[in-house]
N, C-alpha and C positions, 0 to 999 in steps of 0.2 A: 867190596873193597876195590879201589882203583889200583890197577897193576903198576908196578914201578916202571919208569921210563928212563931212557938214556939221558944223560945230562944235557946233551945237545938238542933234545926235542922240546917243543913247546908243551906246556902242561897247563891247560886252562881248566882248573878244577879246584881253586881255593878261594875262600872269602875271609875277610877279617872277622875274628871272633869279637863279641862285645868288649872283651878286655883289650884286644888289639886295637879296635876302633877307638876306644877311650884313650888309649896310650897315644895314638896318632893325633886325635883332636887336641889333647892337652899340649903336645909338643908344637902343634901348629899354632895354637892360641898363644903360646909363649913366644914363638917366632914373630907373630903378628904384632905383639906389644913391643917387642924389642926392635923390630926392623921395619914395621909398616905403620907406625903411629897408632897402633891399636885397631886399625881397620882390617876387616876380613879380606883375606887374599881371594882374588877372583880366580875362576877356573883357568884363565889364560896365564895369570901370574904363577899359579901352581904348576902349570905345564912348563913354563920357562924355568922355574926353580928346580923341578924334578926331572926334566927332560923326558916326561911321559906325555903322550898325546892326550887331548881332552876327552876322547872317547874312553880310553883306559881309565882315566881319573874318574869319570862319571860312573863306570862300572864298579870301581873300588868303593866309591862313596855311597852308592845305592845299596851295596852289599847283598844284592839279589843274584846277579849273574857272576859266575866265577871268572877269575883272571889267572895269569901266570904267577907262580910264586916269585919269579924274578922281578915282576913289576912291583910287588909288595916290598921286596928287598930294596929296590931302587927308591921307592917312596920313602921308606924308613931311613935309608942312608942320607937322603936329602935333609932330614931333620936331626941327623946325628943320633938315630935310634937303632939299637940292635933289634933284629927280627927274631924273636924266639918262637919255639914250637907252639906255645900257647897263644900266640898272636893271630894265628890263622887256622883254618880247618878245611879239610877236604870236603867237597860237596858230594853227597850221596847221589849218584846218577838217577837212582829210582825216585828219590825225593824231588830232584830237579824236574824229572819227567812228570811227576804228579802235579807239581806247582805250575808248570808251563801251561798256558791256556786256561788255567783255573781262575776263579774269581779272586779279586784282591782281598786281603785280610780285612775283615769287618771290625771297625773300631766303635766302641761305646765307652767314652771316658767320663760319662756322667757329669759333664760340664766343667771338668778340671782343665787347667791350661796344659798345653803341649809341653813335652819335656824340654829342658834347656839344651842349647846347642852343644855344650860340653860340661862335664863334671870335672872336678879336680880330685885326683888321687883315688879313684875308685875302680881302676882297671882290674885289680885282683878280685874285687867283689863281683864285677860284671862277669868275669871269667868263671867264677864259682857258680853264679846263677845259671849261666849257659850250660856248664858242665852237668849240673844237677838236673836241670829241667829238660834240656834238649838231648842229652847223651846218656844220662843214667836213669831217666824216667821218674824223677821225684814227683810225687803228686802234690805235696804241700811243702812250702818253704816259709819258715818264719823269718822275717826281716826285722831285727830288733836294734834299738839304739836310743840314746838319750834324745830329748827334744832338741832340735837344731842340728842333728847329725846328718840330715839329708836323706832320710829313708824313702820318702815319697819321690823325691827327685831321682834317686837311684832306680826305684822300681819303674818309673815312667821312662827313664832313659833305657833301661833294659828292654822294656816293651817295644820301643822304637828299634832297638838294635836287633831284637830277636823276632821281629814281625814275620819274617819269611818262614819261620818254623811253625807258625800258628795260623789257623783259619779265622779266628776271632780273638779280639782283645777287649776285655770288659773291666772297667774300674767302678768300684762302689766304696763309699765311705761308711763306716760304722759309727761315726761321731755321735749321732743321736741314739744309737743302740735301739733300733726299733724292735718291737716284739718279733720273735722268730717267724710266726705265721705271716706277718706283714712283709718281712724281708724276703721270705721264700717266694712270695707272689711277684715281687719286683725282680728277683733273680731269675725266675722262670721266664719273665718277659725279656730280660736282658739277654738271655741265652736263646731267644727266639723259639721257645717251646710254646706251641699253640694250645695244647690241652692244659686245663687247670684242675688237676685232681684234688679231691678233698683229703685232708689229713696229712700230718707231717711226714709219715713214713712213705706215703705214695708220692708226695712232692719231692722228697729226697731221691726216690728211685728215678723220677723223671729228670732231675738235675744231673745225676750221675750218668744216665743214658745220653743226655745232651752232650755232656763232656766226653763221652765215649764216641759219639757220632761225629762231632765236630771238634777238632783239637783246638782248645781254648786256653788262653792265658787269662786267668781271673785274678785281679788285684783287689784285695780287701784291705782297705786302709783304716787307721785309727782303731786297731783291734783291741787296744786296752780299754775301750769304752764298754765292752761287755764283761770286763773284769772288775772286781770289787776294789774301791779305794779304801784306804785305812787298814788293809790286811796285807799279809805277806804277798809277794808277787805271784801272779799266775792263778789266783783263785777267782772263780766265776762270781758275778753278782748273783744273789739268790733268785732274782727275777729274770735272769738270763742264762740259767744253767742249761736250758734246752739247746743253746747254741753249740754245746758239746756234741749233740747228735749231728748237726750240720758239718762241723769240722771233722768229726770222725768219718762221716760218709765221704767227704772230699779227700781225706788222707788215705783211706783204705779201700775206696770203691774201685771197680774195674773200669779204668778209663786211661786215656793217653794225654790228658790235659795237665795243666799245672796251676796251682793256686799260690799266690804270694800273700801271706798274712802279715801285714805291716803294722808295727806298733812298738810302744815303749817297753812292753813285756809280752810274754807268750803264755797261753794256758798251760798249766802243768801237765795235764793229761796228754797234750801233744808232745811235750818235751820227753815224757816217759816212753812214748811210742818209738821214737828214733827209727833206726833202720834206713834202708835206701829210699823209701817212699816219703819220709819226713826228714827235712833238714832244717838247720837253724843257722842263719847268717847274722852275726853280731857286728854291727857297723861301728867301728872305732873312730878315732880322730885322725886328722891329717898329720903327716910328717912335717918337720921343719922345711924340707925342700918344697913340699906341696903348699905349705903356708906362704913361702916366697912367691910361688906362682899365683896364689890368691891375691897377694899384695900387688904384684905386677899387673894383674888383671884389673885392679882398681886404679891403676896409674900411679902407684906408690912405689918408692924404692927405699930399702933399709938394709943395714948390714945384716948378714946371715945370723950373727950371734944374737942380735936384737930380735929378729923374727923368731929364732928358736926359743928365746925367752917368752915371747908372747904365745907361741904354740904350746909351750909347757904350761903356762898359766891357765890356759883354757882347755888343756888336754886335746888340742887339735879340733875342737868343736867348730865346724864351718860357720854356723850362724853367729857364734860368739866372736869368731875372728872377723866376720864381716862387720859386726857392731864396732869392734876396735878400729877397723879400717875406716869406717864412716867417721868416727871421732877424730882420727888422724887427719882425714881429708878435710874436715869442716872447721875444726877449732884448734887442733894441735899443731898446725903448720907442718904436718908430716914428720914430726919429731917423735919417733917411736921410743927412744930411751926416756924421754920426758914422761910419756904416758905410762910406760912400763914401770917406772919408778913409783908413780902414784898407785898403780894397781898392786904392786908387790908389798906395799905397806900393809895391805890387808884390812884397811879401815873403810874402804869405799868399793862399791860394786856398781857398774853402769846400770841404769834402770832397765834397759832392754835385756841385759844378761840376767838381772835379778828376776825379771818376769819369766824367762825361760826356766831358771832354776826353781822358782816357785811352782811352776806348772809341773815339773818333774817331782818335786817333793810333796805336792798335794796328795799324792796317791800312797805314800809310804805309811807303814804301820807305826804305832807309838814306840815299839821296841826298836825299830829301825832308826827313828829320829834320835832316840837316846844314844844309840851306838854312834851315830854321826856326830852328836855333840861331844862325846868322849874323844873321838878321833880328831875333831876340830880343835879341841882344847889342848890336848896333850899328845904330841908326836910319839911319846913313849908307849902310848896305847896301841901302836901299830902292830905289835906282836899279839896274835890271837890269844895265846895263853895268858898274857898280862891283862888283856881286855876282859876276858872271862872272869879273872880273879877280882877285878876292881869294879866292874859294873854292878850296881845294886839297884833294885832287888832282882834283876834278871838272873835266872838260873843259867849255868854255862850252856846247856843245850839250846835254850831260847836265844842266847847271844850268837851261837853258831848259826842257827836258822836265820836270824836277822842279817848276819853278814852274807850268807848265801843269797838271800833275797835282794840285798843291796847290790851285790855283784850282778845278779840277773838284770837289774834295772840300769846298770852301767854307772852307778853312783860310787862304787867302791872297786878299787883295782888292787892287784897284788895277790900274794899268797899268805899262808898262815903266819910266816915270820916277817912279812913286809906289806901290811895293808896300808893303803894310801888313798887320800882324797886329792882331787885337783885343787890347786891353790885358789882358783876362783870359787869353788864350792866351799872350801874352808873359810874364806873371807865372808861369804854370804851367811854361813851357819853361825859364825861368831857374832856377826851383827844382829842376826835374828835372835840369838840367845841373849845378847845384851838387852834388847828391847823386852824380851819375856821376863828376864830377871828383874829389871826395873819395875815392870808392871806387877809382878808377884810380890816383891818386897814392899812396894807402896801400898799394896792391898793386904799386907799382913800374912802372906802365904810363903811357904818355903819348900814347895814340892821339888822344884828343880835344884834348889840349893842342897836338898837332902840326897839327891841322886847323883850329883856331879861333884868332882873335886876341882875347885877353881884355882888351886895353887899354881899350876903351870901357866894359867892364863895371865897371871900378873908378873910372871918372870920375863925378862928381856924387855922388848918394846911393849908387851901387853896386848898388841893387836887391837887397841881401843878399849880394853877392859879397865884401864886406869881411869877412864871417863865415867865409869859406873858410880863411883863414890861422889864425883862432882854432880852427876844427875840426881843422886839421892839427896844431896845437900840442897840442891835447887828446889826439888819437889817438897822438901820439909822446911823450907825457909831458913836454912842454915845448917852447919855441920853439927852443932850441939843437939838440935832436935832430931837430926838423922841418926846421931849416935844413940840417943835415948831410945828411939824406935827400934834400932837393931839390937840393943841390949835387952829390951823387953822380949823381942822374938827369941833371942838366945836363951833367956831364962825359961821361956815356955817350952823350948825344945831340949833343954839340957839333959833331962832324964829319959829322953827317947832312945831306945836301943838302936845301935848301928847307924848308918847314914852319915852324911857329910855336913849336915846343917850347922851344927855347933861350930865346927872348925871353919866353915865358910863364913859364918857370921862374925867370928872372931877376926878372920882375915880382913873383912870389910871394915870392921870397927878400927882395926889397926891402920887402915889406909886413910881414915879420917883424922883431922887434927884432934889431939887429945892430950890429957895431962901426962900420958905415958908415951907420947910421941917419940921420945928419944930411944925407946926400945926398937922402933921400926916395926913394920908389919910382920916380918919373920919372927922377931922376938915375941910379939904378942901372940902369934899363932902357936909357937912352942909352949908359951905359958898356958894357953887354952888346952893343949893336948895333955898337959900334966895334971889338969884339974880332975 
């Protein structure tokens, strides 16, 4: 520990933490767009702005050699930033001695691009990663988040910020989910292990020994590829269950390295391990203030209230916000209220956003999708007790397990009494459900109609559901033919126990022109429920 010094003495012994570095970069970027036409400040301009000499600024920005705390204080004050204790760290003299004169950190990024110059709004996440990996000795950190949340960008930015703590940084993607034996051979080579032992157990021992000998930051991206789609979150693919041996060895082995497992979900066996050697970082969305920085970074200006509305619509997902910014910049003449009005109607989803949501939803289990449909149709289902009572044929425990899995995937927010979906996800699910209902009804099927109560969907603006009867009329060459088709389906299902099929079919018939149109659809529905 560095002894305390008198306030008047110089104290060259601190560097910016990853969180402090990110905080500074974000403030500087904001200043550059506000006051320098978006151009990056030169070292000389920074010196003039901060009244620090270029040598000190270079030391601060390289983050390898320590500087005075007063220099960091002066830098932060120049950008109207408070310097908090978590923004800087004392440099261990022993570590500084070990690193001086040693070889530079060896990088093997597997062909991926270098980290971006600055992230937006991830200072806390970077601080947590440094705290866990560099100070608390975590062996494995799961970095989870929805598609588009910036998981890989965060991990690479952290690698660049924390390079002085490691002797090697290795990145590998699991996108193709290679057989474990094949992946271990590649990993041994990436860790510069010369011997190639036979058998998984011997290879794992060599990998752990390499991590003990040389402090390494190992980034394993696209971790969800070894997990099974179509099941609840965190369950291994049957043909990749042996990856559990690798992850267990990395998490519990005797070494001083750190592994970041990056993905849209984490293996459940790792989540159960917990403790100081295994951590989980869930990457959420940006705040309205951070959304404003993103817009400024794209050269766009908008009222804070409008930006807050856009951030709420996309739950702060950075890539979705970038899609909106691109639309604003290219075709909407930077009119955010105009674009927001279209999005909030809930009847349209930008194609790039739909692709991101489809990617995330492609992995969910059938019971999860059914729960999402309920929540998208009826805000009253946001209470877990009510949801369990209404969802058929799911047993209450299956519904609870499904909600937990959706929360692990970042698709469901809130607590037992206030479950919620992002407005963008709700819009996407309603449009998907509309298309599926139309396909089922025209094919004579009522699976979804029997499992969901459509009544709330037709109340208020309907979110596009009022178009379903128009589509059915068009598909059957007229309302009369569509009504006859729906009435036949209703007769077929009238004696079936439970379910919502008969009430839903009656609701749809009531929305079509009929001899009893004066009753209205609610009247027709009430009549059906008394039959």
